[in-house]
N, C-alpha and C positions, 0 to 999 in steps of 0.2 A: 510696638506701641504707637497708638495714634498720636500724631503731632497736632497739639492744639495751639491756636493763636494766643498772643498775649492778651490779658484783660484790657491793656491800654488801647487795643485796636477796636474796641466796641465801646466807645464813649457816649454814643448817642441813647438818650433815653427814650426807649420805644414802647414800652408797656405802661398801661394805666397804673400799674402797682409801683413801678419804677419812678414814675413821674411824681408819686407821692412822697418821694424820699426828701429829706430836708435839704434846703437850698446850700447850707453850709457844706454839706457833703460833696455837692458838684463842685462849689468853689475850692474845696481842699484837693479835690482830684485834679482839677485845672493846675493849681498851684504846684502839687506834687510833680506832674508831668513836667511843668518848667522846671522845677529843681532838678529833676533827672537830666533833662536837656542841657542844663547849665553844667551839671557835673560832667556829663559826657564830653562837654566842650573843654572843661578844665582838664580832664584826664588826657585829651588829645593834644591840648595846646601847652600845657605846663610840662615842664622837665622835672619829672619825678623818678629819681633813680633807685636802685637797689638799697643803697645807703642813703638816700635822700641828699645826694650830692650834686644832683642837677643832670646826671647822665640819663639817657633815654632808655626806658625799660617797656616791656610788653607786659602789662598787667594781666592779660586775658590768656595768652596762648603759651604759657609755660607748661608744656605737657608733664614735666617731672614734678610740678608741684600743684598743678590744677586738680580740682576735685572732680571725679567722675561721679555721674549720677548713679546712686546704688540700686541693685535690682529691687524689684517689687515684691520678691518671694518671701520677705522677712529674714533673709539671711545677711550677715554681715561679712563683708570681705576681709580676710586676713585678720581676723580679730577672733581671739579667744578670752572670754570675759574671766575665765579662771585662771589664766596663765599669767600670775603675777610675779614679776621680776623679783627674786628673793634678794637682790643686791640693792634694790631699792630700800632706803631707810624711811621708817615712819615710826611715829611714837605711839606705842601700843601701851603704854603705861597708864594706869588709872589714877584720875585725880581724886584723892580720898577726901579732899576739902568740898567736892561738888555735893550740895545738899539738894537732891530732888527725888522726891517719893515715887515718881513715875519710872525712875531708871535703877534696876537691880545692881547692886554693888558688884563690881567686877566688870561691868559692861564696857566694852572696847569701843574706842572712837574710830577704829579702822572700818572703812566701807569699801567694798569692792567696786561700787559705781562711782565713786568720787574720791579724789586725793592725788597726791603727787604722781602716783603711778600712772592714774588715768590722764593727768595732765600731760605727761609725756608720750602716751599713746596717741592722744587726740592731736598734739601739736603737728606730727607728721602727716595729719589727715587735712590740715588746714590748706587753703589755696596758697599759692605762691606769693601773692602780695601780702597777705596777712602774716605769713611766717616772716617775711622780711619785716613787716611793720612791728611784730612783736620784738623781734630781735633788735631792731632800731631803737624802740621804746625802752628796752632794757639798758642800752647804752645811754640814753638821754636821762634816764632817773638815777643813774649812779651818782649824779649831783643835781638833786631836784630844784636847787636854787637857781640853776641855768636853764632847765627846760622849759618849754611852753606847753600850755595845756588847753584842751578843748574840754569843757566841765558839763556834765549832765547834773543838773541841780534841782533839789526838791527841799523846800524850806516849810516851815511850820505854817505861814500863811498862804502858800501855794494850793489852791484848791483843784488845779487841774492836772495834778501828777498822774491820777489814776490809780489802780491797784497795783499788786505786785507784777503781774504779767503784762499790764499796759506799759509799765516802765522798761521792761526788758525787750519787748517785741521788736523795736528798732535798733537793737545793740549792734547787730551785724553791719547795718548801714552807718552807724555812728563811727564804728571803727574805720570804715572805709573813708568817711569824712575827715577824720584825723590824719589818715594817710595823705589824703589830697591837700590838706592844710598844714601839713608838717607841725602837727601837735599832737602830744600824748593825751589819749582820751582818759579822763578820770571821772569818778562818780562821787557825788557830795549830797548825801542825804541827812536831813536832820527831822524829817517827818515820815513815819511816826517815830522812828529811831534811826540812827546811822546804819547804813548797809552792813557795816563791820559788826554789828551786833548779831547778825545771822550768818553771814558769809566772809570769809577771808581769802586773801590772795593766794596763789599757788607759788611756791618758790621757783619751780621750773617753768612757769607760765608767764602770764601777764600781770603786771602790778597795776591795778585799777585805781588804787587809793590816791586821793589828792594830798598835796603837801600840807603840813599843818598850818604854814602861815596863811593858807586861804580862810582859815576859820577866823583869823583876825580881821579880814577885810568884810566878813558877811555880817550884816545887820540881821539878826534872828527875829527882828520885830516887824519887818516888812517882807513882802513877797519878792520873789526874784526880780520881777521886772521894775521894782523901784529901789534897787540897790545902787548906791552912788560912787562905790570904791572900785568898781570893775565894769567893764562893758558887757552888756547882755544883747545878745544878737538873736531878735525874734524874727525870723525869716518869714513867719506867717504875716507880717505886716505887709508883705509883697502882695498881699490879696485885697488891699484897701483900693477903693475906687473913687472916694470922694475928695481926695487931696489934689489941690490945683498944681502942684509942683511934681506930680507923678510921672513915673516913666514906664516904658513897655515892660511887660512881665519877665521875659527871659534876661534882658540886661540887668534887671534889678537883682535877680538870684545870682547871676555871674559876679555882680559887684559885692554882694554879701559874701560870696565864697572867698573872693579875692581880699575883702577887707579883713577877714579872719586869717587867711594865709599871710597877709603882709603885716599885719598888726605886730608891733614890737612889745605889747602888753604880755605879761606872763600868763594871765588867764583870760580865756574867751568862753564866756558862759553862753549856752545856746539850747533853744528848744527849736527844732525844725518845723514841726507842723502840728504839734499837739499829739493826741492819740487817735486820729482819724484812721479808720480801718483800711480803706482803699490807698490813702496816702502813703502809710507806713509799707504796706504791700509794694507799691511801686518803688519806693525807695530801696527796699530789700532786693527787689528784682534787678535794680541797676547794679547793686553790688555783686550779686549772683553772676551777672552778665561778665564780670571781670574774674570768675572764680571757677568756671566750668569749661570743660571742652566741648564745643560744638552745640551741645544741648543743656538746657538747664530746667529745674523744676519749675512749674507754674505755682504761685503762691495765692491762695484764695481766701476771702474773709479773714478770719483771725488767725489763720495758719501762720506757723513759724517757719522759717527757712530750715531745710533739713540739716545745714551745717551747724545750727545752734547746738546740737548735741556736743560737738567738738569744741565750739567756741567757749560755751559755758564751762566745760571741764578744764580748758586750758586757763580760764580766768578765775574760777571760783571753786572753792570747797566749802562745805559746812563747818562752822566754828566748832570746837570740841564738844561742847554740850549738846548742840543740835545734832552732830553726828551720832552721839550716844542715844539721843532720843530716837532717831532713826534706826539704829542698830537694835536697840531694845524692842522697837515696835515690831520690826520684821522678824526678829527671833521668836517673839511671842505668837505672831501670826504665822509662822513657818513659811515665811517668803524668802525666795532665793532669787538673785538677780538673773533676769531672762527667763524666769521659770514660773511667771504668773502674768495674768492680764489685768489690766486697770480699767475701770468704769468710773468716770467722774460724771456727776449730775449737779448742774447749777440749778437749784431749788429757787433761790431769791432773785433770779435774773433770767430772761425778762418776765415781768408779771402784768401785762396789760389786762389779763383776764380778772385781776384782783385790785388793780389800781390804774386809774385812768389819768391821774395827774402826775406830772414828773416828780414833784416833792414826795409824793406817796411812794413812787417806784423807788426812788433813791433811799428812803427809809427803809423799805423792805429789803434792799440790796445791801446796803452799808450797815444798817442798825440791826438787822435780822428780825424784823416785826412780823413777818409772815408765820401764822400759825399753822401747824401740822395737825388740823383737825376738821371735822365737818366736810363741807364741800371742798375746801382745800386740799384736804387729805386724799380724798378720792382721786381728784385731778392729778396730784403729785405722785401718787402711787402707780398711775397708769404711765407718767413720764419714766420713772424708775423702772418699771417692767421692761418698757421699750429700750432704755439704755442698756439694762444688764443682757437683755436678749441680744442686742448688737455685740457687746463684749464677748458673750458666750460663743457666737457664731465665729468670731476671729480666732478663738483657740479653745475648742470645747473640751479638751483634755486638761487645761490647766486651771489651776485655783484662780479666784478673781478677788482683786483688792477694790473694794468700794470707798470712794471719796465723794464728800458732799459739802456744801456751804450751809448746811442745816443740821443741827444737832439731832433732831428727832427722826430725819430721813435716814441718817446713817445708822442711828439705833434700831430703826424699823428693818432696815435691810439685813443687818448682820444678825438680828436676834429671831426675825420672823422668816427670812428668806423671801426670795423673788421667783414668782412662777413665770417661765418663759414659754415660747411657742413650743407646742407638743405636750404641754403639761407638766414639764419637768420643772422641779424646784430646785434653784440655785441657791447655794448658801454661801454668799460672800463673807470675806473678812474685812475689817476695817478698823480705823482709829476711833475708838468710841470717846468722843469729847465729854467733858464734865460740863462744859458751857459752850454757848454758841460761837463758832469760829468767827474770828474778828477780821473784817476785810480791811486790807493794808491801807485802802484809801478812806477809811472811816473819818468823818468830820470831826468828831470829839475824840480824837486820839489821844489826848492828855490824860483821858480818864482810864487809860490802859498801861498796863506793865508789859515789858518787852516779852515775857513769858507767854503772853496772850496771843501773840503773833507766831509763836513756834509751830503750833498745829498747821498753819497754812504752808509754811516752808517744808514741814515734815510730809505732807500729803504730796506736794510738788515733788520733793526729791525721791520719794518712794514711786510715784508715777513714772519718773525717768528711768528707773530700773527695769521696767516692764518690758515683756516682749511685744505686746501690743496694747493699744489704749483706745477705749471708746469713751467719746466726749461729745458734748452739746455745742452750744453757741456761747460766745464769751471766749476770752483769751486764756483763761487759766487752764482748762482742759487742754487746749491746743499747746500750751507751754509744756504740760507733762508729756504730750505726745512728741513734741519737739526735741525734749531731752531724751526721749527713746528713739530719736532718729527719723520719726514719721514713717518708719518702715513697715508698720503694721497698724493701721487705725481705722475707726469707724466714726462717723459723724451721725449722732442720733436725733438732733433736732435741726428744724428749718430755721431760716433767718429770723422769722417772726415769732420763735419759740415754740411753735407746734411739733409734736413728736414726728420723726422721719423713720419708718419701719426700715428694718434691715432684711436682707442685704439691699444696699444702695450703693451708688457711685460717688457720693459726697467726699468719701475719704480716700478715693483712688489718687494715686500719684501720677500727675500727668506733666509733660515736658513740652518744651517749644525750641526752636532753633534760636540760638544767640543771634545769628546773623539778622533774623527777622526782627528782633527786638532793636538791634543797633541801627537797622535801617529806618525804623521809626524814629529814633532819636536823632537821626541826621537830618531830618526834615524840620524846618521851623514850625512850631506849634501853630496852627491856624485856627480859623472859625472864632468862636467865642475868645480864644486866648489872644487874639490880635486886639480885641477891644478892651482887654483889662488894662486899667490904669493903676499903678501900684507905687509904693514908697517902702524902701527898706529902713527900717528904724534900728538905730544904735544908741543905746542909753549913754549918758554923760558920764564922765569920770571926775570925781573931785581932784 
């Protein structure tokens, strides 16, 4: 396999198209690189032991626990998805009190793809530092009153949380940040609903739930940045350039990390860099550099790290009702884990062809106002044909699950069929919604019931059981491919939303030498970074 250099090695904007990118993206890229450099400094300078007792350890080069890059031929090493340990206990009893017309009576909540049995399998595939961190966190949370936490928070007035996949894409790095700062990572959402409404922790994995007393400190009427009873660390304030008392970028981010690590407060709430594409990728690359032997996968655009498939299964399983929804849908559609291909088409994003103003684009994406008719319909069918063709080329002999963020697009695909190259008509199956799928980041979330968000989780979890995934831009389809291990995927749209015919190389798995990445981090960032003046903001505590 060809060795490709890190995206960090090519930061200069050289083409006219690249120069038109938003200035904020460039700023976030510079900041992300500084955060990575700072974390590299912390990992090398701080004494973080296996049991967090101060003894030196090697995060990176533990060959007995480090992750090897999986082969790109679609196979899984030492894994049999049908080989379920019969000694594992799981509740297969049916809750007769559940009243859901979409679920046939007697549907089991047991899934081959997620649950306690998969958490145990995935744990042994985690890198050494993460296995240690999970075990350490279990010990810390035996008495949650004494543990210290790094909190990922999304409150009702937070408009920058993003959608479901935006919130999860940096999860691998956040776990590493928890390791570096000696804090247990926990997730606290109240927008649109608590994450516990849809996912629950695994008994044999990682408990990501925040202690109940955190709710007593949170003021649900104001956004995270205006909370007064705990400190909020907004590291992106290190990008500010207008403050007179500013300091150089790298020392600022180092100080932010040290502040979190050294704080005696029980809770440290943080957002690293928002949801910028390049920024989160760079931070995930840093965590990867401590997780693989010699080589690691390159992460591009909205791509999830390969390891997210195991991280997710160690941390999460669907709540019983959602698991029954998934089981009922897969049974109805005849889908068996690893024996189907998924195709996801993001119809409502991006839509520059139909909306020139940002507010209009947000309305189309989050509120579903893009109509599947007239000129729109013809263009969108073309996108769907290309997407389905890409999925079909990945696994021509397998049935196809079609998922979309548009009600009418899914209905069209599963009822009419899609003609692919060569004139063959593919008849995919899919979850036919009775109303438009609801974006988790929808602004008027108070108007929806928790059941309205179930289809989004259902599509995601089903895609995660695929052998192959064809997806476009945006991170939702990438999340589904990541849950399937990124082992067989195609990207069917370009960055600007235009269709990308298949076969193409956009979904190919590429790798780089970890030593090259580390060598870059050992050098003090120069150029524009030297001229950045910044300030690290920590909110006050009452």
